N, C-alpha and C positions, 0 to 999 in steps of 0.2 A: 496413444503416443506417449512415450516415456523419455524424459530428459535425464541423462545419466551423469553428466558432470555437475559441477557446482551450480545449484539452482537458486533463483531469487523469487520470492513470492511477493507480488504487489497486492497488498490487501488494503483496500480503502474502506474505512468505517465512517460513514457520514454520521455525525453526532450532533446533538443539540443540548446546550446547557439548560437543564430544567431547574437549576438552583443556583446558589451563589458560589458553589465550590465545584472544581472539576470532577470531584467524586459523584456529583449529582448528574453528570452527563449520561445520556442513553444513546444507544446505537439505533439509528433510524434506517440505514441502508448500508449494503455492503456490495463490493465487487472485488473479484480476485483474478489474477493471472499469474502464471509461472513462466519465467524466462530462463534461458540458459545464461551462463556467465557472459557470453559475448553479446547478449541481447538480440541475437538473430532469430532465435526460435521463441515464439510466444504462444502459449496455450491459454486461451481464455477460460476462466473458471466460472463458478457460480456467481450470480449477482441477483439481488432481490431487495425488496423493501419489507421491513418488519412491522408487525402489528405493534401498537404502542399502548401500554396499559397505564402509563404515567399521565400526568396532567396535560391534556392536549391543548389547553388554552395557552400554554407557554410556547407553542410552536410558531411564533410570529416571525421568526427570522429565516424560515426555510422557503424554497421555491414552491409556488402553488401546485405545480404538477406533482412534486414529491409529496406534498401534504395530502393531495387527493389519493395517491397510491397508499399512503400510510393508513388512511381511514378505511380503505377497502382490503387491506392485507390481513391474512390470517396466519402468517408465518411467525413462529415464535423464535426467540433468540437461540434456544436449545436446538431447534430444527435447523436453523441457519448454521450453527456451529457444526452439527453433524454432517451437513451437506458439504461444507468446506473441508472437513476432515476426510470425507470419502473421496473428494476430488484429489486431495494431497496423496492419499494412499494409492489411487489409481495412476497418478502421473509421476510422483516422485519415487514410488516403489520402495518405501522404507528409508530413503535418504533424507536426512534432516535438511530442511529448506530454511534459508535466511530470509528474514523479513526485510523488504526494501520499500522505502516510501519517503514522502516529503516531511513526515512528522512521525517517526517510528516511536518516539517516547509516548506520544498521545495514543497511538494505536496499541502499544503494549499495555498501557494503563487500562484502556477500554477492554482489551482481551483478558487481562488478569481478572477484571471484575465480572465481565459478562460472558466471556468465552475461554474459561480457564483450560479446558482440554486442548483447544487449538493453540493457546499460548505455550503450553508444555510440549506440544508436538513439533514446534518450530525450533530451529537452532537458536541458541542464546545470542548469537551475533546478529547485529542489525546493519543494514546499509542505509544510513540516513542521508537521503539525497540533498536535503537542505543544508546539512553540514558540509558535504562535499562541495556544493555550489558556493557556499560561503568561502571555503578555502580557495577555490578557483578565483573568486572575486578579489580576495586579498593578495594572492600570490601571482596571478596572471593578469590581473586588472581587466578581467572579462566578466561582463554581467550576463546572467541567465535569468530569464523571466520565470518567476515562481508564482505564476498565476493560479489561484485556487479556483478549480472548476466547481460548478454547482452540483453536479451529479457524480456519484462514485465511479461509474464506468468511465466517464470522461477523465476523471482524476487519475485513474489507473493508466490510461493511454498517455496522458500528459506527463506522468512521472517516468514512464518508460522512455518517452521521447527526450525528456530532460537528461536522463542518464546517458542516452546515446550522444547527445550534444556534448556533455561533459567528457565522456569517453573519447569522443573525436577531437576535442580541443586539448584537454589537459594531458591525456595519456598518449597522444599521437606519436610523440617521439619514441616512446617505448614500444609501440606496436609496429612501427616502421623498421625496427631493427630486431635481428634474431638474438642479439646480446644486449644486455643493459649497458647503456652509456648515457652520460648526462646530455641534456638537450643543449643546443647552442643558444646562447642568449640573444 
């Protein structure tokens, strides 16, 4: 299946700080999905847990089930990057895809360091869901739950659902009309 209009990639990179600086973070798990701009079509992409070559004794903050999968994983970061790039090539058919997520700046920093080819393959624009939700909270006085999920695949689904809620609330007046007109107060 190919999505031909503007596409959004939900890429969740579960990471764990292994040092005192964000530069010391490593990717532990990833999950991906591509949606069309209306969020009606969702194509689930690759997901997996990566082998960890760093200090495993510092993994005290992650769920036990993920820790068990990390210990048994043989997937390298390079193999994971190649898998996601292949998925993008098959689904997006050469169209640059925007990164969308609850923390795009963190995801981009991790991709620049650990998955540079994937970072370069994506459109340079991001759709940071947390920023949009903050705007809605300020301007429409409506709260959205920004609950962090423990696993990457759950976080992908949570982010898409949050985007749907925001789209339904904030942009409802624009979608109900064929012409742009201001919303009634």
